[in-house]
C-alpha positions in Angstrom: 89.6 318.8 268.0 89.3 315.2 266.6 88.5 315.4 262.8 85.2 313.8 261.8 86.3 312.5 258.6 87.6 308.7 259.5 90.7 309.2 257.5 91.8 312.4 259.0 90.5 310.9 262.3 93.3 308.0 262.0 96.0 310.1 260.9 95.0 312.7 263.9 95.3 309.9 266.6 98.6 308.4 265.3 99.9 312.1 265.5 98.8 312.5 269.1 100.7 309.4 270.1 103.7 310.3 268.3 103.5 313.7 269.7 103.5 312.2 273.2 106.4 309.9 272.4 108.3 312.9 271.1 107.4 315.3 274.3 108.6 312.3 276.7 111.8 311.7 274.6 112.8 315.2 274.9 111.8 315.4 278.6 113.8 312.5 279.5 117.4 314.1 277.4 116.5 317.5 279.2 116.0 316.0 283.0 119.2 313.7 282.2 121.1 316.7 281.3 120.1 319.0 283.6 119.3 317.4 287.0 122.3 316.7 289.3 123.2 313.1 288.7 123.7 312.4 292.3 120.1 313.6 293.0 118.9 311.1 290.2 120.5 308.5 291.7 119.1 309.0 295.2 115.7 308.5 293.5 116.9 306.0 290.8 114.0 303.7 290.7 111.3 306.2 290.1 113.8 308.0 287.4 114.3 304.8 285.7 110.8 303.7 286.0 110.1 306.9 283.9 112.5 306.3 281.3 111.0 302.5 281.5 107.8 303.7 280.8 108.7 305.4 277.3 110.7 302.4 276.3 107.6 300.0 277.1 105.0 302.4 275.7 106.7 302.6 272.2 107.2 299.0 272.4 103.8 298.4 272.9 102.7 301.1 270.2 104.7 299.0 267.6 103.4 295.9 268.5 99.7 296.9 268.2 100.8 298.6 264.8 102.4 295.5 263.5 99.5 293.4 264.7 96.3 295.4 264.1 97.4 298.2 261.3 100.2 297.3 259.1 98.2 293.6 258.0 95.4 295.4 257.1 96.9 298.5 255.4 98.9 296.0 253.4 96.0 294.0 252.6 94.2 297.1 251.0 97.5 298.1 248.9 99.2 300.4 251.1 103.2 300.0 251.3 104.0 299.1 254.8 107.5 297.6 254.2 109.3 301.0 255.0 107.8 301.4 258.2 108.5 297.7 259.2 111.9 298.3 258.6 112.1 301.3 260.4 110.4 299.4 263.3 113.4 296.8 263.1 116.0 299.7 263.4 114.0 301.4 266.2 114.0 298.2 268.2 117.8 297.6 268.0 117.8 300.9 270.2 115.1 299.8 272.4 116.8 296.6 273.1 120.2 298.8 274.1 118.0 300.9 276.4 116.6 297.9 278.0 119.7 296.5 278.7 121.1 299.7 280.3 118.0 300.0 282.3 118.3 296.3 283.8 122.1 297.0 284.3 121.2 300.2 286.3 118.6 298.5 288.3 121.0 295.6 289.2 123.7 297.7 290.4 122.6 301.2 290.9 126.1 302.9 291.5 126.9 302.2 287.9 123.9 304.4 286.6 125.4 307.2 284.1 123.2 310.2 282.9 125.7 310.7 280.0 125.1 307.0 278.7 121.4 307.4 279.2 121.5 310.6 276.9 123.8 309.0 274.3 121.4 305.9 274.2 118.6 308.2 273.2 120.3 310.6 270.8 121.6 307.3 269.0 118.1 306.6 268.2 117.2 310.3 267.2 117.5 309.9 263.4 115.7 306.7 263.4 113.1 307.6 265.9 112.0 311.0 264.4 112.0 309.9 260.6 109.9 306.8 261.7 107.4 309.2 263.6 107.2 311.7 260.8 106.9 309.0 257.9 104.2 307.4 259.3 101.9 310.2 260.0 102.6 312.2 256.9 103.0 309.4 254.1 101.6 305.8 255.5 98.4 307.7 257.0 98.2 310.9 254.7 94.3 311.0 254.2 94.6 311.6 250.5 96.6 308.4 250.0 94.6 306.4 252.3 91.3 307.2 250.6 92.9 305.8 247.5 93.0 302.2 249.5 90.5 302.3 252.3 86.6 303.2 252.6 85.5 304.6 255.9 84.3 301.6 257.2 87.7 300.0 256.3 89.4 302.6 258.6 86.9 302.3 261.2 87.5 298.6 261.3 91.2 299.1 261.5 90.8 301.7 264.4 88.5 299.2 266.4 91.0 296.2 266.0 93.6 298.6 267.1 92.2 299.5 270.2 91.3 295.9 271.0 94.9 294.7 270.7 96.2 297.9 272.6 93.9 296.4 275.5 95.5 293.0 275.4 99.2 293.7 273.9 99.8 297.1 275.6 99.2 297.9 279.5 96.3 300.4 280.1 97.5 301.3 283.5 100.7 302.5 282.0 99.9 303.4 278.5 97.1 305.7 279.1 98.6 307.6 282.1 101.8 308.0 280.1 99.8 309.8 276.8 97.9 311.8 279.4 101.2 313.3 281.3 102.7 313.7 277.8 99.9 315.8 276.0 99.0 319.2 277.2 96.0 319.3 279.3 93.9 321.4 277.1 94.3 318.4 274.3 94.4 315.1 275.9 90.4 315.2 276.7 89.1 314.8 273.2 92.2 313.1 272.1 92.1 310.1 274.4 88.3 309.7 273.9 88.1 307.6 277.1 84.5 306.5 278.3 83.7 308.5 281.4 84.2 305.8 284.1 87.8 304.9 282.7 88.7 308.9 282.4 87.5 310.0 285.8 87.8 306.8 287.7 90.2 304.3 286.2 92.7 306.7 284.8 93.3 308.5 288.0 93.8 305.2 289.9 96.2 304.3 287.5 98.0 307.6 287.6 98.5 307.4 291.3 99.6 303.6 291.2 102.9 305.1 289.6 102.5 308.6 290.7 106.4 308.6 291.9 107.6 308.1 288.1 105.1 310.7 286.5 106.6 313.4 288.8 109.2 313.5 285.9 106.6 314.3 283.2 106.1 317.7 281.9 102.2 317.8 282.5 99.7 316.7 285.1 96.9 314.3 284.8 94.3 316.8 284.2 
């Protein structure tokens, strides 16, 4: 259940997003290792679309943090330099992934599951250290209360939601979060208005249904 305390809610929301990123990371590696490479090559457009959705979601997530969250936390006296440096390290991995995806799309015969796994495993330490630090250190509610009022947190969350709609791609990002969150959890976590949850979200899901078949969970 979503916490009612604003400082705890901010940490909770970030943790849910990070959990979805973790689940998708593990799913990509599992599929790449366990599925026959020839089978994946026959469905390469959908498979690379799924992998690319992870890369795109993480890029969008970082862009929102850097534009809407980190500057405001820094203004209030929070130390965000470590997270910014972690973003830089991660984006070197994301750049390598994007280059590989582009090469495989241009020449499908060159696709290699082993290469895909190696690219993701190379990001392992930087990724998980960052996901943990951001939730457990930067957004620790006890620490946040020393710097931000409840109104400050509400303002940051409001700005972040607006930026997510403009920087990100809701038609990709929201289905991604839904299909990488257990169905019993994402109803409260996503917190979407009813028309978005029950009309737009299913439409957005079906627009890319061919890639979500690789995800571990369904939409509802």
